[in-house]
Every structure is written in C-alpha cells, then in structure tokens.
C-alpha positions in Angstrom: -25.1 -1.3 23.1 -24.2 -1.9 26.8 -20.8 -2.9 25.6 -20.4 0.4 23.8 -21.5 2.3 26.9 -19.0 0.5 29.0 -16.2 1.2 26.5 -17.4 4.9 26.7 -17.2 4.9 30.4 -13.6 3.2 30.3 -12.4 6.0 27.8 -13.8 8.7 30.1 -12.1 7.3 33.0 -8.8 6.8 31.2 -9.1 10.6 30.1 -9.5 11.5 33.8 -13.1 12.8 33.4 -15.0 12.6 36.7 -18.2 14.6 35.8 -20.3 14.1 32.9 -23.3 16.4 31.7 -26.2 14.8 29.9 -29.1 16.5 28.2 -32.4 15.0 29.4 -34.4 15.0 26.2 -36.6 11.9 25.7 -35.6 8.5 27.3 -32.3 8.1 25.5 -30.2 9.4 28.4 -31.4 6.7 30.8 -29.1 3.8 29.8 -26.2 6.1 29.5 -26.8 7.7 32.8 -27.1 4.4 34.6 -23.9 2.9 33.1 -21.9 5.9 33.7 -23.2 6.3 37.3 -22.6 2.6 38.1 -18.9 3.1 36.8 -18.4 5.8 39.4 -18.6 9.0 37.3 -20.6 11.9 38.5 -23.5 12.4 36.1 -25.5 15.7 35.8 -28.7 15.4 34.1 -29.4 18.8 32.5 -32.7 20.2 31.5 -32.9 20.8 27.7 -34.1 24.4 28.2 -30.6 25.3 29.5 -29.1 24.2 26.2 -31.6 25.7 23.7 -29.5 28.8 23.2 -26.8 27.2 21.2 -25.4 29.6 18.7 -25.6 28.7 15.0 -27.1 25.7 13.5 -28.0 22.8 15.9 -26.3 19.5 15.7 -25.4 16.8 18.1 -21.6 17.9 18.1 -22.5 21.5 18.7 -24.8 20.5 21.5 -22.0 18.6 23.1 -19.5 21.4 22.7 -22.1 23.9 24.2 -22.7 21.5 27.1 -18.9 21.4 27.7 -18.6 25.1 27.6 -21.5 25.7 30.0 -20.3 23.0 32.3 -16.7 24.2 32.5 -18.0 27.8 33.2 -20.1 26.4 36.0 -23.4 27.6 34.4 -25.3 24.3 34.5 -27.4 23.0 37.3 -27.9 19.2 37.9 -31.4 18.1 37.9 -32.5 15.9 40.9 -33.0 12.2 40.1 -34.4 10.0 42.7 -32.8 6.8 43.8 -33.0 3.4 42.0 -35.8 2.1 44.2 -38.0 5.1 43.5 -37.1 4.9 39.8 -38.4 1.3 39.7 -41.6 2.2 41.5 -42.1 5.1 39.1 -41.7 2.9 36.1 -44.1 0.4 37.4 -46.7 3.1 38.1 -46.2 4.7 34.8 -46.6 1.2 33.0 -49.7 0.6 35.1 -51.2 3.9 33.9 -50.4 2.9 30.3 -52.1 -0.4 30.7 -55.0 1.1 32.4 -55.6 3.5 29.4 -55.2 0.6 27.0 -57.7 -1.4 29.0 -60.2 1.4 28.7 -59.7 1.6 24.9 -60.3 -2.2 24.6 -63.5 -2.1 26.8 -64.8 0.6 24.5 -64.0 -1.5 21.5 -65.6 -4.4 23.1 -68.7 -2.5 24.0 -68.9 -1.0 20.4 -68.8 -4.6 19.0 -71.5 -5.8 21.3 -73.7 -2.8 20.3 -73.2 -3.6 16.7 -74.5 -7.1 17.4 -77.5 -5.6 19.1 -76.3 -6.9 22.5 -76.9 -4.1 24.9 -75.3 -5.2 28.2 -75.1 -1.7 29.4 -78.9 -1.6 29.6 -79.0 -4.6 32.1 -75.7 -4.2 33.9 -74.4 -1.3 35.7 -70.8 -2.5 35.3 -70.0 -4.4 32.1 -66.6 -5.1 33.3 -67.7 -6.4 36.7 -67.8 -10.2 37.4 -71.3 -10.6 36.0 -70.5 -8.5 32.9 -67.3 -10.6 32.2 -69.2 -13.9 32.7 -71.9 -12.7 30.3 -69.3 -11.6 27.8 -67.3 -14.8 27.9 -70.6 -16.9 27.6 -71.7 -14.7 24.6 -68.2 -15.1 23.0 -68.4 -18.8 23.3 -72.0 -19.0 21.9 -71.1 -16.7 19.0 -68.0 -18.8 18.2 -70.2 -21.9 18.1 -72.7 -20.2 16.0 -70.0 -19.2 13.7 -68.6 -22.7 13.6 -71.9 -24.1 12.9 -72.4 -21.8 9.8 -68.9 -22.4 8.6 -69.4 -26.1 8.9 -72.8 -26.0 7.1 -71.4 -23.9 4.4 -68.3 -26.1 3.9 -70.2 -29.4 4.3 -67.2 -30.9 5.8 -66.7 -33.7 8.3 -66.5 -31.2 11.2 -70.2 -31.0 11.8 -71.4 -31.8 15.4 -72.9 -35.2 16.0 -76.4 -34.0 16.5 -76.3 -32.2 13.1 -75.3 -35.5 11.4 -78.0 -37.4 13.3 -80.8 -35.5 11.4 -81.0 -32.1 13.5 -81.1 -29.3 11.1 -78.6 -26.4 11.1 -81.4 -24.0 12.3 -82.5 -26.3 15.3 -78.9 -26.7 16.4 -78.2 -23.0 16.1 -81.4 -22.2 18.2 -80.5 -24.2 21.2 -77.1 -25.4 22.0 -77.0 -27.9 24.8 -73.4 -27.6 25.6 -73.7 -24.0 26.9 -77.5 -23.9 27.6 -78.0 -20.8 25.5 -81.3 -20.4 23.8 -80.4 -18.4 20.6 -84.0 -18.5 19.4 -85.1 -15.8 21.9 -82.9 -13.0 20.7 
C-alpha cells in the first residue's frame, strides 16, 4: 500500500499539485497524510462536517469533486494537526487507555471465575490486583491446575500419575494436601 501512496504522491507532483485536501473520517487518512506530507505536499485535513452538504447521492468520486470545488473556491479550513512527536505520544496514551480498559474487563472476568469457584478473595483482600492478591491468585491457579491434573490422570489411569499416587497414596489423600505447593485443599 505504501508503494501505491508513493505512486500517488509522484503523480500529484508531476501534475503540479502543491496542496491536497483530505477528509478526516476514521483513521484511513493517516497513512495518506503522512506519505503526502513527507513528499513535500501541503496537506489540509478537512473536517467531514464541511463536506456533508454534497448535492445528490454520495459517492467517493462525488466527495472528491466536492472537496476540489470547495478547495478551489477557498471555502475550506485546514484542521490543526500536531507535530510527529505529539502524535506519537498521543498514540501511546490512547493505546494505554485501551489496554487499561481491557485489563479492567479481564480483572472482572477473573473475579467472576473465582466467585464461581466459591473463592471470595474480595472478602479478605482490599485490592485483589495488589501484590498479595496476585500472589494468592497465582498460587490458587497452580493448585487448581494440579488438582485438575490429578483428576485427569486418575480418570485416564495413564502413566502420568505422580510418584506418591503410584506408591499407594490414594487420589483423595493426594488431592487433600499437595507437598509441592504446601496448600491444604481439605480445609476449603
């Protein structure tokens, strides 16, 4: 796509164009804007509200013709766009906001799963996502994984059974106390 944009810039420069007006709907204008600006063209970012009064049915070709007419008559104003450094910082801040929102959703899903397992960490911890909450969650996840493996191994009767289970310890005793994590599952 960048090659096509460079070809577009070459064509515009060959035609003697020095100023280009772009509609600012969505994010589709960003690569076009950046390539044309890098190639030395003056790029005007135009608010879509200035173009909404296109007579007749709307199409991309009609939008372009309407932009050309408004631009040639001097009826458009270029929107302000900050410099490259500010754009990079804005993109990082926006991405952080998205990740923080997603993190909140995953925390809610995790808390819901813990509640469904009758593990109410919120009753004993003020901040489930704090260091203690994370340590407890990781420990519980490891313990639950081991219990699941014990059950799967017992059902499948395969050779993946832990040594202490093969040595005569029953499944229930092994599931009640796991010496590798020190978690006593019988007190739940």
